[in-house]
N, CA, C, O and the ligand as a Tripos MOL2 file, in Angstrom:
@<TRIPOS>MOLECULE
protein
  241   239    61     0     0
PROTEIN
NO_CHARGES

@<TRIPOS>ATOM
      1 N          -7.3910   19.1870  -13.3180 N.3       1 MET1
      2 CA         -8.1080   20.1540  -12.4940 C.3       1 MET1
      3 C          -7.3620   21.4790  -12.4900 C.2       1 MET1
      4 O          -6.1510   21.5270  -12.2730 O.2       1 MET1
      5 N          -8.0910   22.5320  -12.7280 N.am      2 LYS2
      6 CA         -7.4440   23.8370  -12.7790 C.3       2 LYS2
      7 C          -7.6810   24.5860  -11.4790 C.2       2 LYS2
      8 O          -8.7930   24.5980  -10.9500 O.2       2 LYS2
      9 N          -6.6500   25.1970  -10.9800 N.am      3 SER3
     10 CA         -6.7440   25.9160   -9.7160 C.3       3 SER3
     11 C          -7.4050   27.2690   -9.9010 C.2       3 SER3
     12 O          -7.2010   27.9390  -10.9120 O.2       3 SER3
     13 N          -8.1930   27.6610   -8.9230 N.am      4 ASP4
     14 CA         -8.8470   28.9640   -8.9600 C.3       4 ASP4
     15 C          -8.0990   29.9860   -8.1140 C.2       4 ASP4
     16 O          -8.5290   31.1300   -7.9670 O.2       4 ASP4
     17 N          -6.9850   29.5560   -7.5700 N.am      5 ILE5
     18 CA         -6.2370   30.4620   -6.6990 C.3       5 ILE5
     19 C          -5.6370   31.5960   -7.5200 C.2       5 ILE5
     20 O          -5.0120   31.3630   -8.5540 O.2       5 ILE5
     21 N          -5.8290   32.7940   -7.0590 N.am      6 ARG6
     22 CA         -5.2970   33.9700   -7.7410 C.3       6 ARG6
     23 C          -4.3480   34.7100   -6.8000 C.2       6 ARG6
     24 O          -4.3350   34.4880   -5.5890 O.2       6 ARG6
     25 N          -3.5640   35.5880   -7.3960 N.am      7 VAL7
     26 CA         -2.5860   36.3260   -6.5930 C.3       7 VAL7
     27 C          -2.7040   37.8180   -6.9020 C.2       7 VAL7
     28 O          -2.9910   38.2020   -8.0360 O.2       7 VAL7
     29 N          -2.4840   38.6390   -5.9030 N.am      8 CYS8
     30 CA         -2.5510   40.0950   -6.0670 C.3       8 CYS8
     31 C          -1.6340   40.5270   -7.2110 C.2       8 CYS8
     32 O          -0.4460   40.2040   -7.2170 O.2       8 CYS8
     33 N          -2.1820   41.2480   -8.1650 N.am      9 GLY9
     34 CA         -1.3970   41.6390   -9.3350 C.3       9 GLY9
     35 C          -0.3470   42.6840   -9.0190 C.2       9 GLY9
     36 O           0.5460   42.9350   -9.8290 O.2       9 GLY9
     37 N          -0.4440   43.3010   -7.8410 N.am     10 ALA10
     38 CA          0.5020   44.3670   -7.4820 C.3      10 ALA10
     39 C           1.3100   44.0050   -6.2480 C.2      10 ALA10
     40 O           1.8960   44.8710   -5.5990 O.2      10 ALA10
     41 N           1.3370   42.7190   -5.9310 N.am     11 TRP11
     42 CA          1.9880   42.3280   -4.6660 C.3      11 TRP11
     43 C           3.4710   42.6900   -4.6540 C.2      11 TRP11
     44 O           4.0330   42.9700   -3.5950 O.2      11 TRP11
     45 N           4.1100   42.6860   -5.8330 N.am     12 ARG12
     46 CA          5.5480   43.0040   -5.8590 C.3      12 ARG12
     47 C           5.8040   44.4350   -5.3970 C.2      12 ARG12
     48 O           6.8530   44.7390   -4.8300 O.2      12 ARG12
     49 N           4.8380   45.2990   -5.6460 N.am     13 ASP13
     50 CA          5.0000   46.6970   -5.2490 C.3      13 ASP13
     51 C           4.4550   46.9600   -3.8560 C.2      13 ASP13
     52 O           4.9620   47.8140   -3.1280 O.2      13 ASP13
     53 N           3.4200   46.2190   -3.4960 N.am     14 ARG14
     54 CA          2.6770   46.5960   -2.2820 C.3      14 ARG14
     55 C           2.8600   45.6360   -1.1110 C.2      14 ARG14
     56 O           2.5710   45.9910    0.0320 O.2      14 ARG14
     57 N           3.3370   44.4210   -1.3880 N.am     15 HIS15
     58 CA          3.4720   43.4620   -0.2890 C.3      15 HIS15
     59 C           4.8690   42.8480   -0.3010 C.2      15 HIS15
     60 O           5.5850   42.9020   -1.3010 O.2      15 HIS15
     61 N           5.2310   42.2670    0.8330 N.am     16 ASP16
     62 CA          6.5290   41.6020    0.9240 C.3      16 ASP16
     63 C           6.5010   40.2560    0.2280 C.2      16 ASP16
     64 O           7.5360   39.7420   -0.1980 O.2      16 ASP16
     65 N           5.3000   39.6870    0.1150 N.am     17 ARG17
     66 CA          5.1780   38.3660   -0.4920 C.3      17 ARG17
     67 C           3.8390   38.2840   -1.2130 C.2      17 ARG17
     68 O           2.9580   39.1090   -0.9720 O.2      17 ARG17
     69 N           3.6750   37.3030   -2.0930 N.am     18 PRO18
     70 CA          2.4130   37.1890   -2.8360 C.3      18 PRO18
     71 C           1.2210   37.0540   -1.8990 C.2      18 PRO18
     72 O           1.2710   36.3260   -0.9070 O.2      18 PRO18
     73 N           0.1550   37.7640   -2.2270 N.am     19 VAL19
     74 CA         -1.0890   37.6700   -1.4550 C.3      19 VAL19
     75 C          -2.0910   36.8780   -2.2880 C.2      19 VAL19
     76 O          -2.5620   37.3490   -3.3230 O.2      19 VAL19
     77 N          -2.4120   35.6690   -1.8270 N.am     20 TYR20
     78 CA         -3.2990   34.7980   -2.5850 C.3      20 TYR20
     79 C          -4.7400   34.9900   -2.1580 C.2      20 TYR20
     80 O          -5.0210   35.2800   -0.9950 O.2      20 TYR20
     81 N          -5.6360   34.8300   -3.0920 N.am     21 THR21
     82 CA         -7.0520   34.9810   -2.8260 C.3      21 THR21
     83 C          -7.8470   34.2190   -3.8730 C.2      21 THR21
     84 O          -7.3260   33.8660   -4.9310 O.2      21 THR21
     85 N          -9.0970   33.9740   -3.5700 N.am     22 LEU22
     86 CA         -9.9750   33.3280   -4.5500 C.3      22 LEU22
     87 C         -10.8130   34.3640   -5.2780 C.2      22 LEU22
     88 O         -11.5300   34.0330   -6.2230 O.2      22 LEU22
     89 N         -10.7280   35.6250   -4.8430 N.am     23 GLY23
     90 CA        -11.5530   36.6700   -5.4180 C.3      23 GLY23
     91 C         -10.8630   37.4150   -6.5460 C.2      23 GLY23
     92 O          -9.7340   37.0950   -6.9180 O.2      23 GLY23
     93 N         -11.5450   38.4010   -7.0800 N.am     24 GLY24
     94 CA        -11.0150   39.1570   -8.2100 C.3      24 GLY24
     95 C         -10.2060   40.3650   -7.7830 C.2      24 GLY24
     96 O          -9.5690   41.0140   -8.6120 O.2      24 GLY24
     97 N         -10.2260   40.6720   -6.4840 N.am     25 THR25
     98 CA         -9.4380   41.7950   -5.9990 C.3      25 THR25
     99 C          -8.6600   41.3790   -4.7640 C.2      25 THR25
    100 O          -9.0830   40.5000   -4.0130 O.2      25 THR25
    101 N          -7.5320   42.0140   -4.5660 N.am     26 CYS26
    102 CA         -6.6980   41.7050   -3.4090 C.3      26 CYS26
    103 C          -7.4100   42.1360   -2.1300 C.2      26 CYS26
    104 O          -7.8400   43.2850   -2.0300 O.2      26 CYS26
    105 N          -7.5460   41.2380   -1.1450 N.am     27 PRO27
    106 CA         -8.2190   41.5820    0.1040 C.3      27 PRO27
    107 C          -7.4070   42.5670    0.9280 C.2      27 PRO27
    108 O          -7.9230   43.1710    1.8690 O.2      27 PRO27
    109 N          -6.1530   42.7280    0.5810 N.am     28 ASP28
    110 CA         -5.2610   43.5760    1.3600 C.3      28 ASP28
    111 C          -5.2120   44.9980    0.8140 C.2      28 ASP28
    112 O          -5.3460   45.9600    1.5700 O.2      28 ASP28
    113 N          -5.0210   45.1340   -0.5010 N.am     29 CYS29
    114 CA         -4.8130   46.4580   -1.0820 C.3      29 CYS29
    115 C          -5.8610   46.8100   -2.1330 C.2      29 CYS29
    116 O          -5.9030   47.9480   -2.6010 O.2      29 CYS29
    117 N          -6.7020   45.8580   -2.5090 N.am     30 GLY30
    118 CA         -7.7860   46.1530   -3.4370 C.3      30 GLY30
    119 C          -7.3800   46.1260   -4.8990 C.2      30 GLY30
    120 O          -8.2080   46.3990   -5.7680 O.2      30 GLY30
    121 N          -6.1240   45.8030   -5.1950 N.am     31 ALA31
    122 CA         -5.6850   45.7330   -6.5860 C.3      31 ALA31
    123 C          -6.2920   44.5100   -7.2640 C.2      31 ALA31
    124 O          -6.7120   43.5670   -6.5920 O.2      31 ALA31
    125 N          -6.3360   44.5250   -8.5760 N.am     32 GLY32
    126 CA         -6.8450   43.3830   -9.3140 C.3      32 GLY32
    127 C          -5.9290   42.1830   -9.1560 C.2      32 GLY32
    128 O          -4.7310   42.3330   -8.9180 O.2      32 GLY32
    129 N          -6.5000   40.9840   -9.2910 N.am     33 THR33
    130 CA         -5.6900   39.7750   -9.1290 C.3      33 THR33
    131 C          -5.4540   39.1110  -10.4780 C.2      33 THR33
    132 O          -6.1560   39.3800  -11.4530 O.2      33 THR33
    133 N          -4.4620   38.2460  -10.5130 N.am     34 GLU34
    134 CA         -4.1680   37.4920  -11.7210 C.3      34 GLU34
    135 C          -3.9600   36.0320  -11.3250 C.2      34 GLU34
    136 O          -3.7550   35.7210  -10.1520 O.2      34 GLU34
    137 N          -4.0140   35.1540  -12.3020 N.am     35 ASN35
    138 CA         -3.8060   33.7410  -11.9950 C.3      35 ASN35
    139 C          -2.4430   33.5490  -11.3560 C.2      35 ASN35
    140 O          -1.4520   34.1240  -11.8070 O.2      35 ASN35
    141 N          -2.3940   32.7470  -10.3130 N.am     36 SER36
    142 CA         -1.1210   32.4800   -9.6610 C.3      36 SER36
    143 C          -0.2330   31.6700  -10.5990 C.2      36 SER36
    144 O          -0.7050   31.0390  -11.5450 O.2      36 SER36
    145 N           1.0560   31.7050  -10.3140 N.am     37 ALA37
    146 CA          2.0080   30.9890  -11.1620 C.3      37 ALA37
    147 C           1.6520   29.5100  -11.2110 C.2      37 ALA37
    148 O           1.2310   28.9430  -10.2030 O.2      37 ALA37
    149 N           1.8130   28.8820  -12.3640 N.am     38 PRO38
    150 CA          1.4690   27.4730  -12.4970 C.3      38 PRO38
    151 C           2.3150   26.6070  -11.5740 C.2      38 PRO38
    152 O           3.5100   26.8420  -11.3970 O.2      38 PRO38
    153 N           1.6780   25.6130  -10.9980 N.am     39 ALA39
    154 CA          2.3860   24.6770  -10.1350 C.3      39 ALA39
    155 C           3.2460   23.7480  -10.9840 C.2      39 ALA39
    156 O           3.0070   23.6120  -12.1840 O.2      39 ALA39
    157 N           4.2560   23.1010  -10.3700 N.am     40 PRO40
    158 CA          5.1790   22.2290  -11.1170 C.3      40 PRO40
    159 C           4.4660   21.1160  -11.8790 C.2      40 PRO40
    160 O           4.9530   20.6660  -12.9170 O.2      40 PRO40
    161 N           3.3280   20.6730  -11.3770 N.am     41 PHE41
    162 CA          2.6340   19.5710  -12.0230 C.3      41 PHE41
    163 C           1.6230   20.0480  -13.0490 C.2      41 PHE41
    164 O           0.9000   19.2440  -13.6370 O.2      41 PHE41
    165 N           1.5740   21.3460  -13.2620 N.am     42 ASP42
    166 CA          0.5970   21.8990  -14.2030 C.3      42 ASP42
    167 C           0.8990   21.4000  -15.6150 C.2      42 ASP42
    168 O           2.0270   21.5460  -16.0880 O.2      42 ASP42
    169 N          -0.0860   20.8140  -16.2940 N.am     43 PRO43
    170 CA          0.1420   20.3050  -17.6500 C.3      43 PRO43
    171 C           0.5070   21.4120  -18.6260 C.2      43 PRO43
    172 O           1.0680   21.1460  -19.6890 O.2      43 PRO43
    173 N           0.1940   22.6440  -18.2720 N.am     44 ASP44
    174 CA          0.5210   23.7650  -19.1420 C.3      44 ASP44
    175 C           1.8770   24.3610  -18.8020 C.2      44 ASP44
    176 O           2.2540   25.4060  -19.3310 O.2      44 ASP44
    177 N           2.6080   23.6910  -17.9160 N.am     45 ASP45
    178 CA          3.9130   24.1710  -17.4920 C.3      45 ASP45
    179 C           4.7840   24.5320  -18.6960 C.2      45 ASP45
    180 O           5.1300   23.6520  -19.4840 O.2      45 ASP45
    181 N           5.1430   25.8030  -18.8530 N.am     46 PRO46
    182 CA          5.9090   26.2270  -20.0310 C.3      46 PRO46
    183 C           7.3100   25.6340  -20.0560 C.2      46 PRO46
    184 O           7.9490   25.6100  -21.1070 O.2      46 PRO46
    185 N           7.7930   25.1610  -18.9240 N.am     47 TYR47
    186 CA          9.1400   24.6050  -18.8800 C.3      47 TYR47
    187 C           9.1390   23.0890  -19.0060 C.2      47 TYR47
    188 O          10.1980   22.4630  -19.0310 O.2      47 TYR47
    189 N           7.9310   22.4900  -19.0860 N.am     48 GLY48
    190 CA          7.8430   21.0420  -19.1760 C.3      48 GLY48
    191 C           8.5610   20.5100  -20.4030 C.2      48 GLY48
    192 O           9.2870   19.5180  -20.3410 O.2      48 GLY48
    193 N           8.3420   21.1930  -21.5240 N.am     49 GLU49
    194 CA          8.9660   20.7370  -22.7650 C.3      49 GLU49
    195 C          10.4880   20.8050  -22.6530 C.2      49 GLU49
    196 O          11.1980   19.9160  -23.1260 O.2      49 GLU49
    197 N          10.9690   21.8560  -22.0310 N.am     50 TYR50
    198 CA         12.4140   22.0380  -21.8590 C.3      50 TYR50
    199 C          12.9960   20.9150  -21.0070 C.2      50 TYR50
    200 O          14.0430   20.3520  -21.3280 O.2      50 TYR50
    201 N          12.2900   20.5940  -19.9030 N.am     51 ARG51
    202 CA         12.7900   19.5390  -19.0330 C.3      51 ARG51
    203 C          12.7910   18.1940  -19.7510 C.2      51 ARG51
    204 O          13.7170   17.3990  -19.5940 O.2      51 ARG51
    205 N          11.7310   17.9420  -20.5520 N.am     52 ARG52
    206 CA         11.6730   16.6690  -21.2630 C.3      52 ARG52
    207 C          12.8000   16.5880  -22.2960 C.2      52 ARG52
    208 O          13.3750   15.5210  -22.5130 O.2      52 ARG52
    209 N          13.1060   17.7080  -22.9210 N.am     53 ALA53
    210 CA         14.1780   17.7220  -23.9090 C.3      53 ALA53
    211 C          15.5160   17.4230  -23.2450 C.2      53 ALA53
    212 O          16.3440   16.7000  -23.8000 O.2      53 ALA53
    213 N          15.7220   17.9780  -22.0600 N.am     54 LEU54
    214 CA         16.9550   17.7180  -21.3350 C.3      54 LEU54
    215 C          17.0840   16.2270  -21.0160 C.2      54 LEU54
    216 O          18.1590   15.6460  -21.1620 O.2      54 LEU54
    217 N          15.9840   15.6180  -20.5830 N.am     55 LYS55
    218 CA         15.9970   14.2050  -20.2580 C.3      55 LYS55
    219 C          16.3880   13.3830  -21.4780 C.2      55 LYS55
    220 O          17.1890   12.4530  -21.3910 O.2      55 LYS55
    221 N          15.8020   13.7470  -22.6220 N.am     56 ARG56
    222 CA         16.0880   12.9960  -23.8430 C.3      56 ARG56
    223 C          17.5780   13.0850  -24.1800 C.2      56 ARG56
    224 O          18.2020   12.0950  -24.5630 O.2      56 ARG56
    225 N          18.1340   14.2940  -24.0290 N.am     57 ARG57
    226 CA         19.5400   14.4680  -24.3780 C.3      57 ARG57
    227 C          20.4380   13.6590  -23.4480 C.2      57 ARG57
    228 O          21.4420   13.0890  -23.8730 O.2      57 ARG57
    229 N          20.0560   13.6200  -22.1650 N.am     58 ARG58
    230 CA         20.8790   12.8840  -21.2140 C.3      58 ARG58
    231 C          20.8520   11.3930  -21.5320 C.2      58 ARG58
    232 O          21.8590   10.6930  -21.4190 O.2      58 ARG58
    233 N          19.6720   10.9290  -21.9320 N.am     59 ARG59
    234 CA         19.5080    9.5050  -22.1780 C.3      59 ARG59
    235 C          20.2160    9.0940  -23.4670 C.2      59 ARG59
    236 O          20.7890    8.0090  -23.5660 O.2      59 ARG59
    237 N          20.1580   10.0070  -24.4660 N.am     60 GLY60
    238 CA         20.7160    9.6540  -25.7660 C.3      60 GLY60
    239 C          22.2100    9.8610  -25.7640 C.2      60 GLY60
    240 O          22.8690    9.6170  -26.7750 O.2      60 GLY60
    241 ZN         -2.4910   43.4160   -2.8750 Zn       61 ZN61
@<TRIPOS>BOND
     1     1     2 1
     2     2     3 1
     3     3     4 2
     4     3     5 am
     5     5     6 1
     6     6     7 1
     7     7     8 2
     8     7     9 am
     9     9    10 1
    10    10    11 1
    11    11    12 2
    12    11    13 am
    13    13    14 1
    14    14    15 1
    15    15    16 2
    16    15    17 am
    17    17    18 1
    18    18    19 1
    19    19    20 2
    20    19    21 am
    21    21    22 1
    22    22    23 1
    23    23    24 2
    24    23    25 am
    25    25    26 1
    26    26    27 1
    27    27    28 2
    28    27    29 am
    29    29    30 1
    30    30    31 1
    31    31    32 2
    32    31    33 am
    33    33    34 1
    34    34    35 1
    35    35    36 2
    36    35    37 am
    37    37    38 1
    38    38    39 1
    39    39    40 2
    40    39    41 am
    41    41    42 1
    42    42    43 1
    43    43    44 2
    44    43    45 am
    45    45    46 1
    46    46    47 1
    47    47    48 2
    48    47    49 am
    49    49    50 1
    50    50    51 1
    51    51    52 2
    52    51    53 am
    53    53    54 1
    54    54    55 1
    55    55    56 2
    56    55    57 am
    57    57    58 1
    58    58    59 1
    59    59    60 2
    60    59    61 am
    61    61    62 1
    62    62    63 1
    63    63    64 2
    64    63    65 am
    65    65    66 1
    66    66    67 1
    67    67    68 2
    68    67    69 am
    69    69    70 1
    70    70    71 1
    71    71    72 2
    72    71    73 am
    73    73    74 1
    74    74    75 1
    75    75    76 2
    76    75    77 am
    77    77    78 1
    78    78    79 1
    79    79    80 2
    80    79    81 am
    81    81    82 1
    82    82    83 1
    83    83    84 2
    84    83    85 am
    85    85    86 1
    86    86    87 1
    87    87    88 2
    88    87    89 am
    89    89    90 1
    90    90    91 1
    91    91    92 2
    92    91    93 am
    93    93    94 1
    94    94    95 1
    95    95    96 2
    96    95    97 am
    97    97    98 1
    98    98    99 1
    99    99   100 2
   100    99   101 am
   101   101   102 1
   102   102   103 1
   103   103   104 2
   104   103   105 am
   105   105   106 1
   106   106   107 1
   107   107   108 2
   108   107   109 am
   109   109   110 1
   110   110   111 1
   111   111   112 2
   112   111   113 am
   113   113   114 1
   114   114   115 1
   115   115   116 2
   116   115   117 am
   117   117   118 1
   118   118   119 1
   119   119   120 2
   120   119   121 am
   121   121   122 1
   122   122   123 1
   123   123   124 2
   124   123   125 am
   125   125   126 1
   126   126   127 1
   127   127   128 2
   128   127   129 am
   129   129   130 1
   130   130   131 1
   131   131   132 2
   132   131   133 am
   133   133   134 1
   134   134   135 1
   135   135   136 2
   136   135   137 am
   137   137   138 1
   138   138   139 1
   139   139   140 2
   140   139   141 am
   141   141   142 1
   142   142   143 1
   143   143   144 2
   144   143   145 am
   145   145   146 1
   146   146   147 1
   147   147   148 2
   148   147   149 am
   149   149   150 1
   150   150   151 1
   151   151   152 2
   152   151   153 am
   153   153   154 1
   154   154   155 1
   155   155   156 2
   156   155   157 am
   157   157   158 1
   158   158   159 1
   159   159   160 2
   160   159   161 am
   161   161   162 1
   162   162   163 1
   163   163   164 2
   164   163   165 am
   165   165   166 1
   166   166   167 1
   167   167   168 2
   168   167   169 am
   169   169   170 1
   170   170   171 1
   171   171   172 2
   172   171   173 am
   173   173   174 1
   174   174   175 1
   175   175   176 2
   176   175   177 am
   177   177   178 1
   178   178   179 1
   179   179   180 2
   180   179   181 am
   181   181   182 1
   182   182   183 1
   183   183   184 2
   184   183   185 am
   185   185   186 1
   186   186   187 1
   187   187   188 2
   188   187   189 am
   189   189   190 1
   190   190   191 1
   191   191   192 2
   192   191   193 am
   193   193   194 1
   194   194   195 1
   195   195   196 2
   196   195   197 am
   197   197   198 1
   198   198   199 1
   199   199   200 2
   200   199   201 am
   201   201   202 1
   202   202   203 1
   203   203   204 2
   204   203   205 am
   205   205   206 1
   206   206   207 1
   207   207   208 2
   208   207   209 am
   209   209   210 1
   210   210   211 1
   211   211   212 2
   212   211   213 am
   213   213   214 1
   214   214   215 1
   215   215   216 2
   216   215   217 am
   217   217   218 1
   218   218   219 1
   219   219   220 2
   220   219   221 am
   221   221   222 1
   222   222   223 1
   223   223   224 2
   224   223   225 am
   225   225   226 1
   226   226   227 1
   227   227   228 2
   228   227   229 am
   229   229   230 1
   230   230   231 1
   231   231   232 2
   232   231   233 am
   233   233   234 1
   234   234   235 1
   235   235   236 2
   236   235   237 am
   237   237   238 1
   238   238   239 1
   239   239   240 2
@<TRIPOS>SUBSTRUCTURE
     1 MET1         2 RESIDUE 1 A MET
     2 LYS2         6 RESIDUE 1 A LYS
     3 SER3        10 RESIDUE 1 A SER
     4 ASP4        14 RESIDUE 1 A ASP
     5 ILE5        18 RESIDUE 1 A ILE
     6 ARG6        22 RESIDUE 1 A ARG
     7 VAL7        26 RESIDUE 1 A VAL
     8 CYS8        30 RESIDUE 1 A CYS
     9 GLY9        34 RESIDUE 1 A GLY
    10 ALA10       38 RESIDUE 1 A ALA
    11 TRP11       42 RESIDUE 1 A TRP
    12 ARG12       46 RESIDUE 1 A ARG
    13 ASP13       50 RESIDUE 1 A ASP
    14 ARG14       54 RESIDUE 1 A ARG
    15 HIS15       58 RESIDUE 1 A HIS
    16 ASP16       62 RESIDUE 1 A ASP
    17 ARG17       66 RESIDUE 1 A ARG
    18 PRO18       70 RESIDUE 1 A PRO
    19 VAL19       74 RESIDUE 1 A VAL
    20 TYR20       78 RESIDUE 1 A TYR
    21 THR21       82 RESIDUE 1 A THR
    22 LEU22       86 RESIDUE 1 A LEU
    23 GLY23       90 RESIDUE 1 A GLY
    24 GLY24       94 RESIDUE 1 A GLY
    25 THR25       98 RESIDUE 1 A THR
    26 CYS26      102 RESIDUE 1 A CYS
    27 PRO27      106 RESIDUE 1 A PRO
    28 ASP28      110 RESIDUE 1 A ASP
    29 CYS29      114 RESIDUE 1 A CYS
    30 GLY30      118 RESIDUE 1 A GLY
    31 ALA31      122 RESIDUE 1 A ALA
    32 GLY32      126 RESIDUE 1 A GLY
    33 THR33      130 RESIDUE 1 A THR
    34 GLU34      134 RESIDUE 1 A GLU
    35 ASN35      138 RESIDUE 1 A ASN
    36 SER36      142 RESIDUE 1 A SER
    37 ALA37      146 RESIDUE 1 A ALA
    38 PRO38      150 RESIDUE 1 A PRO
    39 ALA39      154 RESIDUE 1 A ALA
    40 PRO40      158 RESIDUE 1 A PRO
    41 PHE41      162 RESIDUE 1 A PHE
    42 ASP42      166 RESIDUE 1 A ASP
    43 PRO43      170 RESIDUE 1 A PRO
    44 ASP44      174 RESIDUE 1 A ASP
    45 ASP45      178 RESIDUE 1 A ASP
    46 PRO46      182 RESIDUE 1 A PRO
    47 TYR47      186 RESIDUE 1 A TYR
    48 GLY48      190 RESIDUE 1 A GLY
    49 GLU49      194 RESIDUE 1 A GLU
    50 TYR50      198 RESIDUE 1 A TYR
    51 ARG51      202 RESIDUE 1 A ARG
    52 ARG52      206 RESIDUE 1 A ARG
    53 ALA53      210 RESIDUE 1 A ALA
    54 LEU54      214 RESIDUE 1 A LEU
    55 LYS55      218 RESIDUE 1 A LYS
    56 ARG56      222 RESIDUE 1 A ARG
    57 ARG57      226 RESIDUE 1 A ARG
    58 ARG58      230 RESIDUE 1 A ARG
    59 ARG59      234 RESIDUE 1 A ARG
    60 GLY60      238 RESIDUE 1 A GLY
    61 ZN61       241 GROUP 0 **** ****
């Protein structure tokens, strides 16, 4: 299941913390939104391969 949660694309400049929304624009500042960072269980996790490699090395 893919999450539809998005985050304000300019939150680093305009907010103290990420502003999440389901819409295409930030409800706070009106900036465009982008997909929120992948959750740890996300199958597309870019660090998953790295973690699996570490496990293999520890085991071997
Ligand atoms: Zn914003």
